[in-house]
C-alpha positions as CSV (number, residue, x, y, z in Angstrom):
1,M,-8.3,-19.7,-22.2
2,G,-7.3,-17.0,-24.5
3,S,-4.3,-14.5,-24.1
4,A,-4.7,-10.8,-24.7
5,A,-1.2,-9.0,-25.5
6,V,0.0,-6.5,-22.4
7,E,-0.1,-3.3,-24.8
8,E,-3.5,-3.1,-24.3
9,F,-3.1,-1.9,-20.9
10,A,-0.7,-0.8,-19.2
11,P,0.1,-2.9,-15.6
12,D,3.7,-0.8,-14.9
13,V,4.1,2.7,-14.9
14,V,6.2,5.2,-17.3
15,V,8.9,6.9,-16.1
16,R,8.1,10.1,-16.1
17,E,10.7,12.2,-14.2
18,A,13.7,10.7,-12.1
19,G,15.4,13.8,-11.0
20,F,14.8,14.2,-7.5
21,R,17.0,13.4,-4.8
22,I,16.4,10.8,-2.0
23,G,17.1,10.9,1.7
24,A,16.0,7.0,2.9
25,I,15.5,6.4,6.1
26,G,15.5,2.9,7.5
27,A,17.5,-0.4,6.8
28,G,15.0,-2.8,7.0
29,M,13.6,-5.6,4.6
30,I,11.2,-3.2,2.8
31,M,14.1,-0.6,2.4
32,A,16.8,-2.9,1.4
33,D,15.4,-5.1,-1.1
34,V,11.8,-3.4,-2.0
35,H,12.3,1.1,-2.1
36,L,16.1,0.6,-2.7
37,E,15.6,-2.0,-5.4
38,A,13.2,-0.5,-7.0
39,Y,14.7,2.9,-7.4
40,R,18.1,1.5,-8.7
41,Q,16.0,-0.1,-11.4
42,A,14.1,2.7,-11.9
43,G,16.8,5.3,-12.1
44,F,16.1,7.2,-9.3
45,P,19.6,8.8,-7.7
46,V,19.6,8.1,-3.4
47,V,21.8,10.3,-2.0
48,A,22.1,9.2,1.4
49,I,20.6,6.6,3.9
50,A,20.2,7.0,7.3
51,S,19.0,4.3,9.6
52,R,18.6,3.6,13.6
53,T,21.4,1.4,13.5
54,P,24.1,3.0,11.5
55,S,26.1,-0.2,10.2
56,K,22.7,-1.6,8.5
57,A,22.9,1.8,6.9
58,E,26.7,1.3,5.7
59,A,25.9,-1.9,4.3
60,L,23.2,-1.1,2.8
61,A,25.1,2.2,1.0
62,E,27.8,-0.8,-0.3
63,R,25.0,-2.1,-1.8
64,Y,23.6,0.4,-3.6
65,G,25.9,2.8,-4.1
66,I,24.8,5.5,-1.9
67,P,27.8,8.2,-1.7
68,T,26.3,10.0,1.8
69,V,25.9,7.6,5.0
70,H,24.4,9.6,8.1
71,E,24.6,8.7,11.8
72,T,20.7,9.3,12.2
73,P,17.7,10.1,10.8
74,L,18.0,13.8,12.0
75,E,20.7,14.3,10.4
76,L,19.4,12.8,7.0
77,I,16.5,14.9,7.2
78,A,19.0,18.4,7.4
79,D,21.5,17.2,4.6
80,E,20.4,20.1,2.1
81,N,21.6,17.5,-0.7
82,V,18.3,15.3,-0.4
83,D,15.0,16.9,-2.0
84,I,12.9,13.8,-1.1
85,V,12.8,12.0,2.5
86,D,11.8,8.6,2.0
87,I,11.0,6.8,5.5
88,A,10.9,3.6,6.2
89,F,10.1,3.4,10.0
90,P,7.5,2.3,12.8
91,P,4.4,4.3,12.7
92,D,4.7,5.4,16.4
93,Q,8.2,7.4,15.3
94,Q,7.4,8.0,11.8
95,P,5.2,11.8,12.8
96,A,8.3,13.1,14.4
97,L,10.5,12.7,11.6
98,I,7.0,14.0,8.6
99,R,7.3,17.0,11.1
100,A,10.9,17.4,11.4
101,A,11.3,17.2,7.1
102,L,8.6,19.6,7.1
103,A,10.5,22.5,8.6
104,Q,13.3,22.1,6.4
105,P,13.1,24.1,3.4
106,H,15.2,22.2,1.2
107,V,12.8,19.5,1.9
108,K,10.1,19.2,-1.2
109,A,8.1,16.0,-0.3
110,V,7.9,13.1,2.3
111,L,7.2,9.6,1.3
112,A,6.0,8.1,4.1
113,Q,4.7,5.0,5.1
114,K,1.5,3.2,6.2
115,P,-0.2,3.1,8.7
116,L,0.5,7.1,8.5
117,A,0.3,7.2,12.8
118,L,-0.8,5.0,15.0
119,T,-4.3,7.4,15.1
120,L,-6.6,9.3,13.0
121,E,-6.5,12.8,14.0
122,E,-2.8,12.7,14.7
123,A,-2.6,11.9,10.6
124,A,-5.4,14.4,10.0
125,S,-2.9,16.6,11.7
126,L,0.1,15.9,9.6
127,R,-2.2,16.4,6.7
128,D,-3.2,20.0,7.9
129,E,1.0,20.6,8.8
130,A,1.9,19.0,5.2
131,A,-0.7,21.9,3.5
132,A,0.2,24.8,5.2
133,A,4.0,24.2,4.7
134,G,3.4,23.9,1.3
135,K,5.0,20.4,0.9
136,L,4.2,17.3,-0.6
137,L,3.6,14.2,2.0
138,S,2.8,10.9,-0.3
139,V,2.0,7.7,1.6
140,N,3.2,4.7,0.4
141,Q,-0.4,2.7,-0.7
142,N,2.0,0.3,-3.0
143,M,-1.1,-2.2,-3.6
144,R,-2.4,1.0,-6.1
145,F,0.8,0.2,-7.8
146,D,0.7,-4.1,-8.0
147,Q,0.4,-5.0,-11.6
148,S,-3.2,-6.9,-11.5
149,I,-4.8,-4.0,-9.4
150,R,-3.8,-1.4,-12.2
151,V,-5.0,-3.7,-15.2
152,L,-8.3,-4.1,-13.0
153,S,-8.8,-0.1,-12.8
154,Q,-8.4,-0.1,-16.3
155,I,-10.6,-2.6,-17.4
156,L,-13.4,-1.4,-15.0
157,D,-12.5,2.3,-16.6
158,R,-13.3,1.4,-19.6
159,G,-16.5,-0.2,-18.3
160,D,-15.8,-4.0,-19.7
161,L,-17.4,-5.5,-16.5
162,G,-20.3,-3.2,-16.6
163,E,-21.7,-2.2,-13.1
164,V,-20.1,-3.8,-10.7
165,V,-22.0,-5.7,-8.0
166,F,-19.8,-7.6,-5.9
167,A,-15.8,-8.0,-5.3
168,Q,-13.4,-9.5,-3.0
169,I,-9.8,-9.9,-1.9
170,N,-9.0,-13.0,-0.1
171,M,-5.9,-13.2,1.8
172,N,-4.6,-16.8,2.9
173,A,-1.0,-15.7,4.3
174,I,1.1,-15.3,7.4
175,P,2.9,-12.0,7.3
176,H,6.2,-11.1,9.9
177,W,4.6,-9.3,12.0
178,Q,7.2,-6.9,12.8
179,S,8.6,-6.6,16.5
180,F,7.6,-3.1,16.7
181,L,3.9,-4.3,16.1
182,E,3.5,-6.3,19.7
183,G,3.7,-2.4,21.5
184,Y,0.6,-1.8,19.4
185,D,-3.0,-2.0,20.4
186,R,-4.3,-2.4,17.0
187,L,-2.6,-5.9,14.5
188,T,-4.0,-6.9,11.3
189,L,-6.3,-4.8,10.5
190,A,-4.1,-1.0,10.7
191,N,-1.5,-3.2,9.6
192,M,-2.3,-5.3,6.6
193,S,-6.4,-5.0,6.1
194,V,-4.5,-1.4,5.4
195,H,-3.7,-2.4,1.7
196,H,-6.7,-4.3,0.9
197,L,-9.0,-1.5,2.4
198,D,-7.0,1.6,0.3
199,A,-7.2,-0.9,-2.9
200,L,-11.2,-1.0,-2.8
201,R,-11.1,2.2,-2.4
202,F,-8.6,3.0,-4.8
203,L,-11.1,0.8,-7.4
204,F,-14.3,1.4,-5.8
205,G,-14.8,5.0,-4.2
206,D,-15.7,5.6,-0.7
207,P,-18.4,2.9,1.1
208,E,-20.6,3.8,3.4
209,E,-20.2,1.4,5.7
210,I,-18.1,-1.1,7.5
211,H,-19.4,-4.0,9.0
212,T,-15.7,-5.9,10.7
213,V,-15.6,-9.2,12.8
214,T,-11.9,-10.6,14.2
215,R,-11.1,-13.4,16.2
216,T,-7.1,-13.8,17.8
217,D,-4.6,-16.4,15.5
218,P,-2.9,-19.0,17.6
219,R,0.0,-18.3,15.4
220,T,0.3,-15.0,16.9
221,E,2.2,-15.3,20.6
222,F,2.1,-11.8,21.9
223,A,-1.4,-10.3,22.9
224,H,-4.1,-8.9,19.8
225,E,-7.7,-8.6,19.6
226,D,-7.3,-8.3,15.5
227,G,-6.0,-11.4,14.5
228,I,-8.0,-13.0,11.5
229,V,-10.0,-10.3,10.3
230,V,-13.1,-10.0,8.1
231,S,-14.3,-6.5,6.8
232,T,-18.5,-6.4,4.6
233,L,-18.0,-3.0,2.4
234,R,-21.4,-1.4,1.5
235,F,-20.9,0.9,-1.2
236,P,-23.6,3.9,-2.4
237,S,-24.0,1.9,-6.1
238,G,-24.8,-1.2,-4.0
239,L,-21.6,-2.9,-4.3
240,L,-21.2,-5.2,-2.2
241,A,-17.0,-5.9,-1.1
242,L,-15.6,-8.6,1.2
243,S,-11.9,-8.4,2.6
244,V,-10.7,-11.0,4.5
245,E,-7.6,-11.2,5.7
246,D,-7.1,-14.7,7.4
247,V,-3.3,-14.4,8.9
248,W,-3.9,-18.3,10.2
249,S,-3.9,-20.1,6.7
250,G,-3.4,-23.2,8.4
251,P,-1.0,-25.1,10.1
252,R,2.8,-24.8,8.5
253,E,4.8,-27.6,10.0
254,D,7.4,-29.2,8.2
255,G,6.1,-31.9,5.7
256,Y,3.1,-29.3,5.3
257,E,2.2,-28.3,1.4
258,S,1.8,-24.8,1.8
259,D,-0.9,-23.1,0.1
260,V,-0.8,-19.7,0.9
261,A,-2.1,-17.3,-1.2
262,I,-4.1,-13.6,-2.0
263,T,-7.0,-14.0,-4.4
264,W,-9.6,-11.2,-5.9
265,R,-12.4,-11.4,-7.4
266,V,-15.0,-8.7,-9.2
267,E,-18.1,-9.5,-10.6
268,G,-20.0,-7.3,-12.6
269,T,-23.6,-7.2,-14.8
270,K,-21.3,-7.7,-18.4
271,G,-18.5,-9.8,-16.8
272,V,-16.1,-11.3,-14.2
273,A,-12.5,-10.4,-13.6
274,K,-10.5,-12.8,-11.6
275,G,-6.8,-12.3,-10.4
276,T,-4.2,-12.7,-7.4
277,I,-0.9,-10.9,-6.2
278,G,2.1,-12.5,-6.3
279,W,3.7,-11.5,-2.6
280,P,3.2,-14.5,-0.7
281,T,4.4,-16.4,-3.5
282,G,7.3,-14.4,-5.4
283,E,5.4,-14.7,-8.6
284,P,3.9,-12.2,-10.4
285,S,-0.1,-10.9,-9.7
286,T,-2.1,-12.4,-12.2
287,L,-5.2,-11.2,-14.3
288,T,-7.7,-13.0,-16.0
289,Y,-11.2,-11.5,-17.4
290,A,-14.3,-11.9,-19.3
291,S,-16.3,-9.4,-21.1
292,T,-19.9,-10.0,-22.9
293,L,-19.3,-6.6,-23.9
294,T,-15.5,-6.9,-25.3
295,T,-14.2,-10.3,-25.1
296,D,-17.4,-12.2,-26.2
297,G,-17.0,-14.0,-22.3
298,Q,-14.2,-15.8,-23.6
299,W,-11.5,-15.7,-20.6
300,V,-8.6,-13.4,-21.8
301,T,-5.5,-12.8,-20.2
302,P,-3.3,-10.2,-20.1
303,E,0.5,-11.4,-18.5
304,W,3.4,-8.9,-17.3
305,E,6.7,-9.9,-16.3
306,T,7.3,-7.8,-13.0
307,H,6.5,-8.0,-9.5
308,W,4.2,-6.2,-6.9
309,F,7.4,-6.5,-4.9
310,P,9.3,-4.5,-6.2
311,H,8.7,-2.8,-9.0
312,A,5.0,-1.5,-7.9
313,F,7.3,1.1,-5.6
314,I,8.9,2.4,-9.4
315,G,4.9,4.0,-9.2
316,V,4.9,4.9,-5.5
317,M,8.1,7.3,-5.9
318,E,7.8,7.9,-9.6
319,Q,3.9,9.9,-9.1
320,L,5.3,11.9,-6.2
321,Q,8.4,12.7,-8.4
322,Y,6.0,13.5,-11.2
323,A,4.3,15.5,-9.0
324,L,6.7,17.6,-7.7
325,A,8.0,18.3,-11.4
326,S,4.7,19.1,-13.2
327,G,3.4,21.3,-10.1
328,T,0.5,19.0,-9.7
329,E,-1.1,16.7,-7.1
330,P,0.6,13.7,-6.4
331,E,-1.7,10.4,-6.9
332,L,-1.0,9.2,-3.6
333,T,-2.3,12.3,-1.4
334,V,-2.2,12.2,1.9
335,A,-5.2,13.8,1.9
336,D,-6.7,10.6,0.4
337,N,-4.8,8.7,2.7
338,V,-6.6,9.9,5.8
339,R,-10.2,8.6,3.6
340,T,-8.3,5.1,4.6
341,I,-7.3,5.6,8.0
342,Q,-11.3,7.0,8.9
343,L,-12.7,3.5,7.5
344,I,-10.0,1.8,9.5
345,E,-11.4,3.4,12.3
346,A,-14.8,2.8,11.2
347,G,-14.2,-0.8,10.9
348,Y,-12.2,-0.5,14.8
349,R,-15.4,0.7,15.8
350,S,-17.3,-2.1,14.6
351,I,-15.7,-4.6,16.1
352,R,-15.8,-2.7,19.5
353,E,-19.6,-2.3,19.4
354,N,-20.4,-5.7,17.1
355,R,-22.3,-3.5,14.6
356,P,-21.9,-1.7,10.6
357,V,-20.2,1.4,11.0
358,R,-21.4,4.0,8.9
359,V,-18.2,5.6,7.5
360,D,-19.5,8.8,8.0
361,E,-19.3,8.6,11.8
362,I,-15.9,9.2,12.6
363,A,-14.8,12.6,12.1
364,I,-12.2,13.6,10.1
């Protein structure tokens, strides 16, 4: 395969703004090892932290040099030194924290986790409440900032692949299901497919139709319906896309050689791009492409050293900081995220009714 200088593309964002003070809510793995590490590398000021377990917040404050530890998330939200509230909390508890932040005059913006809420109705309400409060509410759809997905988007925007005919994201990997998910009636589609379905929307726009089928995952011990999930999407252009979340992915016993992976492939009339997402293996994501228009049909492989975790999270917070500084909309708007939740809701209707569902059947 040939190689292409990474300078031809922009796998990672340029930090344009880093002056807003962040208050971090949560002390689990995603905050401890991803959010805060990304912010440390980018130079984003984290001025306060709170968690359900104060001792964990104190440990992270010491690890990252965060000056203030609050006893509760609500105390942090009331801290007038905080400009942006960054929430990493379970989705059943997140809406109340968002509403508390929207009510504080000093809070300029909120970064929420996905799923934004447990229902489409509540997500849409949060969208409307943020607009009414005049505050920015952004949702952490961080796969849009994965390096391979960003470069793929740039290749598509240039038209290197021609008209896109077929696309696929295929996950054969075992997520760590947080304990709070055991109390919900939704699992993989709402909490893992959300990455892939949102990435497909980012790359190709809104699909017209989704057909989702599932089976239970033998490894997941608590009751669930959507373990292994396969969703087929149809787009107005005729594009057919497939999102596969195989959370079983085979036995993982002592001595069994692991082959966990997330791969993707996009086929167009003028070329093909394919790649990997590095999360399961801890390696950088990859991309290689060939185009009859721009590479003479030869495979070209841009390279980078950054990772989805944590470096994509620099982009997630940077886009919100820049929106505040410039008075523009963030790249990750809550209104756009509600459309991703609408697609997920259509997927659940497809599961229940065993049929393809037009996305516009689901009112937002």
